[in-house]
C-alpha positions in Angstrom: -5.3 -9.2 -9.0 -1.8 -9.9 -7.7 -0.6 -13.6 -8.6 2.4 -15.0 -6.8 4.8 -17.1 -9.0 5.3 -20.6 -7.6 9.1 -20.8 -6.2 11.1 -23.4 -7.7 12.9 -24.3 -4.7 12.4 -23.6 -1.0 15.5 -21.6 -0.8 14.4 -19.1 -3.5 12.6 -17.2 -1.0 13.6 -18.4 2.6 16.4 -18.1 5.0 18.3 -15.2 3.2 17.9 -12.4 5.6 20.4 -9.9 4.5 21.6 -7.1 7.2 20.7 -3.6 5.7 22.1 -1.5 8.5 22.0 -1.1 12.2 19.1 -3.6 13.5 17.5 -4.0 9.9 17.3 -6.3 7.5 15.7 -7.3 4.0 14.3 -10.4 2.5 13.8 -11.1 -1.2 10.4 -12.7 -2.2 9.4 -14.6 -5.1 8.2 -12.4 -8.4 4.6 -11.5 -8.5 2.4 -10.4 -11.3 -0.4 -7.4 -11.0 -2.4 -6.9 -14.5 0.5 -9.2 -16.1 3.3 -7.1 -15.0 5.8 -8.8 -13.2 7.1 -7.2 -10.1 10.1 -8.3 -7.7 9.2 -8.3 -4.0 10.9 -7.6 -0.8 10.3 -7.6 2.8 11.8 -5.6 5.5 12.3 -6.5 9.2 13.7 -3.8 12.1 14.3 -5.0 15.5 12.8 -2.2 17.8 14.4 -3.6 20.8 16.2 -7.0 21.5 13.8 -9.7 20.2 11.0 -7.5 19.2 10.5 -7.2 15.6 8.5 -5.0 13.0 7.7 -6.5 9.8 7.1 -4.4 6.7 5.4 -5.5 3.5 5.6 -9.1 4.6 6.2 -11.6 1.6 4.4 -14.9 1.4 6.0 -17.3 4.0 7.7 -20.4 3.8 8.4 -22.6 6.8 12.3 -21.8 6.4 11.8 -18.1 6.1 9.6 -17.8 9.4 12.0 -19.9 11.2 14.8 -17.4 10.1 12.8 -14.5 11.2 11.7 -16.5 14.5 15.5 -16.7 15.0 15.8 -12.9 15.4 13.0 -12.3 17.6 9.2 -12.2 18.1 7.1 -10.5 15.5 5.3 -7.8 17.3 4.2 -5.5 14.5 3.0 -6.6 10.9 2.8 -3.5 8.7 0.7 -3.4 5.2 2.1 0.1 3.8 -0.5 0.5 1.0 -3.9 -1.2 0.2 -2.0 -3.5 -2.6 0.6 -5.2 -0.7 -1.7 -7.8 1.2 -0.2 -11.2 0.2 1.7 -12.0 3.3 -0.4 -10.1 6.1 -2.7 -13.2 7.1 0.0 -15.8 6.9 2.3 -13.9 9.2 -0.6 -12.8 11.2 -1.6 -16.5 11.7 2.0 -17.5 12.6 2.1 -14.5 15.1 -1.4 -14.0 16.5 -0.5 -11.7 19.1 1.2 -9.4 16.6 -0.4 -6.2 15.9 -1.3 -5.7 12.1 -1.0 -2.1 11.0 -2.3 -1.1 7.5 -3.0 1.8 5.1 -5.5 4.1 4.9 -7.6 2.3 2.3 -6.3 -1.2 3.0 -9.5 -2.2 5.1 -11.8 -1.2 2.5 -10.0 -3.2 -0.3 -9.6 -6.2 2.1 -12.4 -6.1 4.4 -11.9 -9.8 5.7 -7.8 -9.3 6.5 -6.9 -9.3 9.8 -6.5 -5.8 10.8 -5.8 -4.1 14.2 -5.0 -0.7 13.2 -5.1 1.9 10.7 -2.1 4.2 10.2 -2.7 7.9 10.5 -6.5 7.2 11.9 -5.9 5.3 15.0 -3.4 6.8 17.9 0.4 6.8 17.1 1.8 3.3 17.1 4.2 2.1 19.8 6.9 2.1 17.4 6.5 5.7 16.2 9.3 6.9 18.2 11.8 4.9 16.3 10.1 4.6 12.8 8.7 7.8 11.7 5.7 7.5 9.0 4.2 9.6 6.6 0.8 8.7 4.5 2.1 10.3 0.9 -0.8 12.3 -0.3 -2.5 13.4 -3.7 -3.0 10.0 -5.0 -6.7 9.2 -6.0 -5.2 5.2 -6.3 -2.4 4.2 -4.3 -2.5 5.1 -0.3 1.1 4.6 0.3 2.7 4.8 3.7 6.4 5.5 3.4 8.8 5.0 6.7 11.9 6.1 8.2 14.2 3.9 10.5 16.0 6.3 12.7 18.9 4.0 13.6 19.9 2.9 10.3 19.0 6.1 8.8 16.7 4.1 6.3 13.8 5.3 4.2 11.4 2.5 3.3 9.1 2.6 0.2 7.0 0.3 -1.5 5.6 1.5 -5.0 6.2 5.2 -5.1 9.8 4.5 -6.1 10.5 1.3 -8.2 14.0 0.6 -9.8 13.5 -3.0 -11.4 16.8 -4.8 -12.0 17.2 -5.0 -15.8 19.3 -8.2 -15.4 16.0 -9.8 -14.1 13.9 -8.7 -16.7 13.0 -10.0 -20.5 13.6 -7.8 -23.3 10.1 -6.8 -23.4 9.7 -6.1 -19.8 13.0 -4.2 -20.0 11.4 -1.9 -22.6 8.2 -1.5 -21.0 9.7 -0.6 -17.6 12.0 1.7 -19.2 9.1 3.6 -21.0 7.3 3.6 -17.6 10.2 5.2 -15.6 10.9 2.3 -13.6 14.0 0.4 -14.6 17.4 0.3 -12.8 19.1 3.3 -11.6 16.9 5.7 -13.5 13.9 4.2 -11.7 11.2 6.5 -10.0 7.7 6.9 -9.9 6.1 4.9 -12.4 4.3 7.4 -15.1 1.3 6.0 -14.7 1.2 6.3 -11.1 2.4 9.9 -11.3 -0.9 10.6 -13.4 -3.1 9.6 -10.7 -1.7 12.2 -8.3 -4.4 14.7 -8.9 -3.7 16.8 -6.0 -0.2 18.0 -6.5 -0.2 20.4 -3.7 -0.5 17.6 -1.4 2.1 15.4 -3.2 4.6 18.1 -3.1 4.3 18.6 0.8 4.5 15.1 1.2 7.8 14.8 -0.8 9.1 17.8 1.0 8.4 16.3 4.3 10.0 13.1 3.4 13.1 14.8 2.4 13.4 16.5 5.5 14.2 13.0 7.0 17.8 12.3 7.6 18.3 9.3 5.5 21.1 7.9 3.6 19.7 4.8 2.1 16.5 3.5 0.6 15.0 0.0 0.9 13.1 -0.3 -2.4 10.4 -3.0 -2.4 10.3 -3.5 -6.2 13.9 -3.5 -7.5 17.3 -2.2 -6.4 18.0 -0.5 -3.2 19.6 2.7 -2.6 22.8 2.6 -0.6 24.8 5.6 -2.1 23.7 9.3 -2.9 20.3 8.5 -1.6 19.1 12.0 -1.0 20.0 13.1 -4.4 18.5 9.8 -6.1 15.1 10.3 -4.3 15.0 14.0 -5.0 15.5 12.9 -8.7 12.8 10.3 -8.3 10.3 13.1 -6.9 11.1 15.8 -9.4 7.7 15.5 -10.8 6.2 16.5 -7.3 8.8 19.2 -6.3 8.5 21.3 -9.5 
């Protein structure tokens, strides 16, 4: 079960929308815990056209954060990229009832009461697919992650498949543990335990190869340090376990 830490101040997660490229912003959220492990969180916002927003992996909102997003435009799409990332879906849908909620293939099964409109990969292609490509990364018996590629900013958007937790934000204990798990800092990648859950390696390889055909030069990482240089080689290295 994921538990969100209480932010010390309103400004801890509000109004700090950082431009990441053309028509794309990121916003850092509070640290959360899953099975006692602390995770940084990050939301991504894409402006599909003037005043029309696509929100990926929404973090738990505060009034200031919602006002900051509203200043960019109207939220039209809310995206849950895997079955674990659910914390912000319901409150953002409540704030924007006309927005469409798109979720990963297994999300509805894990969250039967969540406000879901469409399932990515099962329903007809979404209206945003001409600007944002998507791939349901295959082969894992636990994680049903959907990865995305935003054409205008040439940005790859990943959630749990690649993690690069910032050593400066971790205690000695968690730096040690996350280093062992292969998800610490610039040497981060796919966590060892998550790799072991890829039982269909052929499907994983096909997904990694398809992802690497996208023409990205930067990567938004939900858990840890984003990638703004040498993105392709860094991602290739992160998926070397699947590409071998």
